[in-house]
N, C-alpha and C positions, 0 to 999 in steps of 0.2 A: 712590848708585848705584841706578838702577831695577832691578827684578827681571827676570832673564832668563826668556824663555819656555822651555817644555819642549823645543822644537826647537833653540833656541840652546844649551841645556845638552847636548843630544845631539851637536850639532856640536862643542862644546868637548871632550866626552868622546872623540869620535873623534880629535880633534887630539891629545889627551893619550895616546891609544892608538897614536899614530904613523901614523895613516891620512892619505893625501894627500887633496887636494880631490876628485880623481876617485874614489878609493876610498870616501870619505865620501858622495859623491853616490850611488854605486851602493848603498851600505848603506842610505841613507835614502830612496832612490828619488826623487832630485832631481838637477838638473844641477850640474856643477861650478861654473858661474857663480852659481847660487843659493847654494851652499856658501860661495863667496867673499863674496857679499853678506851672508850671515849672519855670517861672520867679521869683516867690516868693521864691521857693526852692533854686534857683541859688543865689539870693541875700543873703539868709540865710547862705548858704555854704561859699560864698565869703566874708561875712560880709560887703556887700555893702548896701548903703542906698536906692538905686533904680537901675533900669535896666541900665540906662545910666552909672552910676558908675561901675556896673558890667562889661559892655562892655569895658569901658576904661581899667579896671584892666585886663581883659582877653586879650586885645590887647597888653598891656605892658608885660604880662607874656607869650606871644606867643601862647596862646590857640586858638585864632582866628585871622583872618587877617582884 
C-alpha cells in the first residue's frame, strides 16, 4: 500500500469521527465532492471496498485513532 497523504489521513479521521462528506468538507474547507474523491482514492490505495472498511483498516494499522 502506498502511503496516504496528510489530507487523506484527515479525511479518514473525519470519517472515523462520524462526520458526513458535507461536514468533512466544511471542517477541511473543501467541497463535499472533493471529500468524495479523496475517499475513493483512499479506498483504491488501501484496496478497501468502502470508506467504513478503509477506516477499520486504518485504525488497525495505527494510521488514525
